[in-house]
C-alpha positions in Angstrom: 39.0 -30.0 -23.3 39.0 -31.1 -19.7 35.7 -32.4 -18.5 34.5 -31.0 -15.1 33.5 -33.7 -12.7 29.7 -34.0 -12.0 30.5 -34.8 -8.4 30.2 -31.2 -7.2 27.6 -28.8 -6.0 26.1 -26.2 -8.2 28.4 -23.2 -8.7 25.8 -20.8 -7.4 26.4 -22.3 -4.0 30.1 -21.6 -4.0 29.6 -18.3 -2.2 26.9 -19.5 0.1 28.1 -20.2 3.6 26.8 -21.3 7.0 25.7 -19.3 10.0 28.4 -18.1 12.5 25.6 -17.9 15.0 24.9 -21.6 14.8 28.6 -22.2 15.5 28.4 -20.1 18.6 25.2 -21.8 19.7 26.9 -25.2 19.4 29.8 -24.0 21.4 27.5 -22.8 24.2 25.6 -26.1 24.2 28.8 -28.1 24.5 30.1 -26.1 27.5 26.7 -26.3 29.2 26.6 -30.0 28.6 30.0 -30.2 30.3 28.5 -28.4 33.4 29.9 -25.0 32.8 28.0 -21.7 33.3 27.6 -19.7 30.1 25.8 -16.3 29.9 24.0 -16.8 26.6 23.3 -13.6 24.8 23.9 -14.8 21.3 20.4 -16.1 20.5 17.5 -14.8 18.5 14.5 -16.4 20.2 11.8 -15.0 22.5 12.3 -15.6 26.2 8.7 -17.0 26.8 7.2 -20.3 25.7 4.6 -20.7 22.9 1.2 -19.9 24.5 -0.6 -22.9 25.8 -3.8 -22.4 23.7 -1.7 -22.2 20.6 -0.1 -25.6 21.4 -3.5 -27.0 22.2 -4.8 -26.0 18.8 -2.1 -28.0 17.1 -2.7 -31.0 19.3 -6.4 -30.8 18.7 -5.8 -30.7 14.9 -3.7 -33.8 15.2 -6.4 -35.5 17.4 -9.0 -34.6 14.8 -6.8 -36.1 12.0 -6.2 -32.8 10.3 -2.9 -34.3 9.1 -3.4 -34.5 5.3 -1.7 -32.3 2.7 -2.8 -28.7 3.2 -3.6 -26.4 0.3 -0.1 -25.3 -0.8 -0.9 -21.6 -0.2 -2.4 -22.3 3.2 -5.8 -23.1 4.7 -8.5 -20.7 3.6 -9.6 -19.8 7.1 -6.0 -19.0 8.0 -5.5 -16.8 4.9 -8.8 -15.1 5.7 -7.5 -14.3 9.2 -4.2 -13.0 7.8 -6.1 -10.7 5.3 -8.0 -9.2 8.3 -4.8 -8.8 10.3 -2.9 -7.2 7.5 -5.7 -4.7 7.0 -6.1 -3.9 10.7 -2.4 -3.8 11.8 -0.4 -3.1 8.7 -2.9 -1.1 6.6 -2.2 -3.5 3.7 -5.2 -4.3 1.5 -5.0 -7.9 0.2 -7.3 -10.8 -0.9 -6.9 -14.4 0.3 -5.4 -15.1 -3.1 -2.6 -12.6 -2.4 -1.5 -14.2 0.9 0.5 -17.4 1.3 1.6 -19.4 4.4 5.3 -20.1 4.5 7.6 -22.2 6.6 8.8 -19.2 8.7 9.6 -15.8 7.2 12.9 -17.4 5.9 11.1 -19.4 3.3 9.0 -16.4 2.4 12.2 -14.3 1.9 13.9 -17.1 0.0 10.9 -17.5 -2.3 10.7 -13.7 -2.7 14.2 -13.3 -3.9 14.0 -16.3 -6.1 10.8 -14.9 -7.6 12.2 -11.4 -8.3 15.9 -11.8 -9.1 17.7 -12.9 -12.2 21.4 -13.9 -12.2 23.5 -10.7 -12.3 20.9 -8.5 -10.5 21.9 -6.4 -7.5 19.9 -5.8 -4.3 20.3 -2.8 -2.0 20.6 -3.9 1.6 20.7 -1.7 4.6 23.6 -2.8 6.8 24.5 -4.1 9.3 22.0 -6.7 8.2 20.6 -10.1 9.1 23.3 -12.3 7.7 21.3 -15.1 5.9 20.0 -12.4 3.5 23.3 -12.1 1.8 23.4 -15.9 1.2 19.8 -16.0 0.1 20.5 -13.3 -2.5 23.6 -15.1 -3.7 21.6 -18.3 -4.0 19.6 -16.4 -6.7 22.9 -15.7 -8.5 22.7 -12.0 -7.5 24.7 -9.6 -5.4 23.9 -7.8 -2.2 25.0 -4.1 -2.2 25.5 -3.1 1.4 24.8 0.5 2.4 25.4 1.7 6.0 22.1 2.5 7.7 23.4 5.1 10.1 25.2 7.0 7.4 22.1 6.8 5.1 19.8 8.2 7.8 22.3 11.0 8.5 23.1 11.9 4.9 19.7 11.2 3.4 18.2 7.8 2.4 17.6 8.8 -1.3 21.1 10.2 -1.7 22.7 7.1 -0.2 20.5 4.6 -2.1 21.4 6.4 -5.3 25.1 6.4 -4.4 25.1 2.6 -3.9 22.8 1.7 -6.8 24.1 0.2 -10.1 22.4 -0.2 -13.5 21.8 -3.8 -12.4 19.9 -2.9 -9.2 16.5 -4.7 -9.2 15.4 -4.6 -5.5 15.7 -3.2 -2.1 15.7 -5.4 1.1 14.0 -3.5 3.9 14.1 -4.8 7.4 12.5 -2.7 10.1 12.9 -3.1 13.0 16.4 -4.1 12.1 18.4 -7.1 13.2 21.0 -6.5 14.7 20.9 -2.8 15.4 17.2 -2.4 16.5 16.8 0.6 14.3 13.2 1.4 13.3 12.7 3.4 10.2 10.3 6.3 10.7 7.2 6.9 8.6 9.0 9.7 6.7 12.0 7.4 6.0 9.7 4.6 4.7 8.0 7.1 2.4 11.4 8.3 1.1 12.5 4.7 0.4 9.1 4.1 -1.4 9.6 7.3 -3.5 13.1 6.0 -4.5 11.7 2.6 -5.4 9.1 4.3 -7.6 11.6 6.5 -9.3 14.0 3.7 -10.0 11.3 1.1 -10.7 12.5 -1.3 -8.0 10.9 -4.1 -6.1 10.9 -3.9 -2.3 11.2 -7.1 -0.2 10.1 -6.1 3.3 11.1 -8.2 6.3 8.7 -7.4 9.1 9.7 -10.1 11.6 9.9 -7.7 14.5 6.7 -5.7 13.7 5.3 -6.2 17.2 8.5 -5.3 19.0 8.7 -1.5 18.6 9.4 0.5 21.8 9.7 4.0 20.4 7.7 5.3 17.5 5.6 2.8 15.5 5.9 0.1 12.9 5.2 1.2 9.3 4.6 -1.3 6.5 5.9 0.1 3.2 3.3 -1.9 1.2 0.6 0.3 2.8 1.8 3.4 0.9 0.2 4.5 -2.3 1.4 2.4 -5.3 3.7 0.2 -3.2 1.6 -2.9 -2.8 2.2 -3.7 -6.5 6.0 -3.6 -6.1 6.4 -5.0 -2.6 6.6 -8.5 -1.2 6.1 -8.4 2.6 7.3 -11.3 4.7 6.1 -11.9 8.3 6.7 -14.6 10.9 5.0 -16.0 14.0 8.4 -16.7 15.6 9.0 -13.5 17.4 5.5 -12.3 18.3 4.2 -15.7 19.6 7.5 -17.5 20.4 7.0 -20.0 17.6 10.5 -20.2 16.3 10.5 -24.0 16.0 7.1 -24.2 14.4 8.3 -22.7 11.2 5.3 -20.5 10.8 5.2 -17.4 8.6 3.4 -15.8 5.7 3.9 -13.4 2.8 1.7 -11.0 0.9 2.2 -9.8 -2.7 0.3 -8.9 -5.8 0.7 -10.5 -9.2 3.0 -11.5 -10.7 5.0 -12.1 -7.5 2.4 -14.1 -5.6 2.4 -16.7 -8.4 6.2 -16.8 -8.0 5.9 -17.4 -4.3 3.3 -20.1 -4.8 5.6 -22.0 -7.2 8.6 -21.7 -4.8 6.5 -23.0 -1.8 4.8 -25.7 -3.8 8.1 -27.2 -5.1 10.0 -26.9 -1.8 7.6 -27.9 1.0 4.2 -28.3 -0.6 3.0 -25.8 2.1 3.2 -25.5 5.8 2.4 -28.5 8.1 -1.3 -28.7 8.6 -1.4 -28.8 12.4 1.0 -25.8 12.4 -1.5 -23.8 10.4 -4.2 -24.5 13.0 -1.8 -23.2 15.6 -1.2 -20.1 13.5 -4.9 -19.5 13.2 -5.3 -19.7 17.0 -2.3 -17.4 17.6 -3.9 -14.7 15.5 -6.8 -14.6 18.0 -4.4 -13.2 20.6 -5.7 -9.9 22.0 -3.5 -6.8 21.5 -3.3 -6.4 25.3 -1.4 -9.7 25.4 1.1 -8.7 22.8 1.5 -5.3 24.6 2.2 -7.0 27.9 5.0 -9.1 26.3 6.4 -6.0 24.6 6.7 -4.3 28.0 8.6 -7.4 29.4 11.0 -7.0 26.4 11.3 -3.3 27.2 12.3 -4.0 30.8 15.0 -6.4 29.6 16.2 -3.9 27.0 16.6 -1.1 29.6 18.4 -3.4 32.1 20.9 -4.7 29.5 21.6 -1.3 27.9 22.2 0.2 31.3 24.6 -2.7 32.2 26.5 -2.3 28.9 26.9 1.4 29.3 27.9 1.0 33.0 30.7 -1.4 31.8 31.9 1.2 29.3 30.5 -0.5 26.2 28.8 2.5 24.6 25.3 1.4 23.6 22.4 3.3 22.1 19.0 2.2 23.2 17.4 0.2 20.4 14.0 1.3 19.2 12.9 -2.2 18.2 13.6 -5.9 18.0 15.4 -7.6 21.0 19.1 -6.9 20.4 21.5 -4.4 21.8 24.5 -3.5 19.6 27.2 -1.8 21.7 30.5 -0.6 20.5 33.0 -3.2 21.8 36.3 -1.4 20.8 37.1 -1.0 24.5 37.8 -4.8 24.3 39.1 -5.0 20.8 38.7 -3.1 17.5 38.2 -6.5 15.9 34.7 -7.7 16.9 35.6 -11.4 16.4 38.5 -11.0 18.9 36.2 -9.0 21.3 33.6 -11.8 21.2 36.2 -14.5 21.8 37.8 -12.6 24.7 34.4 -12.0 26.3 33.5 -15.6 25.9 36.8 -17.1 27.1 37.3 -14.8 30.1 33.7 -14.1 31.2 31.7 -16.9 29.5 29.4 -14.3 27.9 28.3 -15.5 24.5 27.7 -12.7 21.9 27.8 -12.4 18.2 30.6 -10.4 16.5 29.3 -7.4 14.6 31.4 -8.3 11.6 29.0 -11.3 11.0 26.4 -8.7 10.0 28.6 -7.1 7.4 31.6 -4.7 7.5 29.3 -2.0 8.8 28.9 -4.0 12.1 32.6 -4.2 12.8 33.6 -3.0 16.2 30.3 -4.0 17.7 28.8 -7.0 19.4 25.2 -8.2 19.3 23.7 -9.0 22.7 20.1 -10.4 22.8 18.0 -9.2 25.7 15.4 -11.9 25.0 16.5 -13.7 28.2 15.3 -13.9 31.8 16.0 -10.9 33.9 18.2 -12.7 36.4 20.4 -13.7 33.4 20.9 -10.0 32.6 21.8 -9.3 36.2 24.4 -12.1 36.2 25.8 -10.8 32.9 26.2 -7.3 34.5 28.2 -8.9 37.3 30.3 -10.8 34.8 31.0 -7.6 32.8 32.2 -5.8 35.9 34.5 -8.6 36.8 35.8 -8.8 33.2 36.7 -5.1 33.2 38.0 -5.0 36.8 
C-alpha cells in the first residue's frame, strides 16, 4: 500500500477556490497605481464612509481600555440592542441568548453551514448566487444545488425547489435582496419557500446583507413567519447599511440547537468580534431610520443613472429592486461573459464581474456595482458610448 504524504491540505479543500472578484480588484489597483484611469464597477462596498460617530465610538472604546477579550457571543448591551432591532425591523422574536456577534455575515454564514451540514448533504441555492456560498458549502463536505431564480419565479418556487431537490437535501440558502441580480423575493414568495421548508423538513439559512437596500416592495425575513424561527439561521451584516466592510461586523440569530453550533464555531475561530468593533456596532444601531432612508435614496439615484446608461448603450438591463448591483445582458459584446468583461476592461477600462462567476445561470451577463460616485457613472456612460461607436 502506497502511503499518502502528510504534506497536503485536507481533501475537503480540493474543490474550494479563490474569489475571481479579488483578482479583478488587484488588476484595477495595479493599473491605477501605474497612473491609468479605470472605471471601477466591480466592487461590493458602499460609496460612503463609515459614519463619524461610529468611528468615534470605537476610538473611545480603545481610549477607555475596552480592549480585553469580549464575551464570545458578544457584549450583552450589543446583543440586547440587536434583539430590539430584530423585533422592530425584522419581526423576529429572539432573546439575547439567541443572538451572536460575528466577524461580518461571512463568518455567520460559514458557522451556519458548518453547524447544519453533514458531509454528503445537499443545499438548494437560488442562482445566480453570491459565489463564496458555493465554497462555504463545499467546505462542509456538502454540495450546492443551483436552481435558476428567474425560472423558479416564473414556473413556481415550490415546483422548482421540488424539481432540484434530492433525498440528501438538508437546507435552503435564501439571499434577498440577491447578489448579483438585485432580485427581492415578495412576501408571498417567502411564504411559499417557508411552506416548502416545512413540508420537506429543511433548514433555511437566510442571508439578509442587503436588508436596508430595497427600492421596490419591502424586505421580508423568513424567520418572522409562523414556525420558521425554529428552522432558520438568519445572518446579517453592518457592512452594507453602515459602510463598515473593513470592520468585519455582523451577527446571526437562531434557536437551539443551532445557536449552540454557532457559538462553538465562533469561539474556536475568532473567540468573538474585536471589542472596540462591538462598541462601534452598538453606536451604529442608534442610527435613525431617516438616515438610512436618505442613503437608500442616494443608492436609488445611482441605480437609475446606471441602468439608464446601460440600456442606452444597448446592454439590456432590468431595474434591480434591491442591493446595489445592475446585472445587464452583455451578449451584445460576447455570449461568453468572461470574454465580454475582458473586452470591456481592455478597450474601455470598465471593470465589471463576469456573470459566470455567479454560476452558470449568470452566463451572458455582467455585474456592475452602482455603489460609486455619480460622476463615475457619468464617465462610465461616456466610455460605453465610445466603446460601442
